N, C-alpha and C positions, 0 to 999 in steps of 0.2 A: 697760063702761067706755066712756063717751063719748069720741070722738076717737081711739080705738085703731085702728091700722092693721090689726092681726091680734089675734084672740082665739083662744087655745088653752084648751080645757077638758081636764083630765087626771085620771086616778086615780093616786094615789101608789102605786108598785110596791116602792119601797125608799128607806130612810132610811140615809145613811152619815154616822157621825160623823167629822168632819174638823177635830178640835182645837177651836177656838172657833167653828166653823161646822157646819151640818149640811146635807149635799147630799141633795136630794130628786130621785129619778128617778121620772119619770111617763110613763104611757102616754097618748098623745093620743087622746081619745075624741070630740072635736068641734073643728072649726076653722072660722073665719069671717075672710074678708079683706074689707076695705073698699077697693075699687079706687081711690076718689077721695082716700084718705088718702095723704099724702106720707111716704116712709120717714124714720125718725129715725136719726141717726147720732151715737154718742158716741165720741170718740177724743182722746186727749191731754188728758182732763179737761174737754172742751168739747163742747156739742152743735152740730151742723152739719146742713146739708141736702145732699142729693145733687143734682147738676146734670148734665143731658145724659145721664142714664142711662135707657135704654129698659127698662121693666119687662116681664116675661114675661106670659103669659096668666094670667087668674085661676085661683086654686087651687080645684079642685072641692071642693065641701062633702061631708061625709061623716058618718056617726054617726046 
């Protein structure tokens, strides 16, 4: 997915019927973080950017 800050690949381990929704529980099998990508924040029905927040070290890849 171009432009994604983080990519998670998962295996579905459980599906839970929740009325008019289905919750999928997954086991992460692969993770990639793009350090240059800015985090995306969605709050109060709007998208925003984080300012002045120091991000931690890159997440090590596995899988």
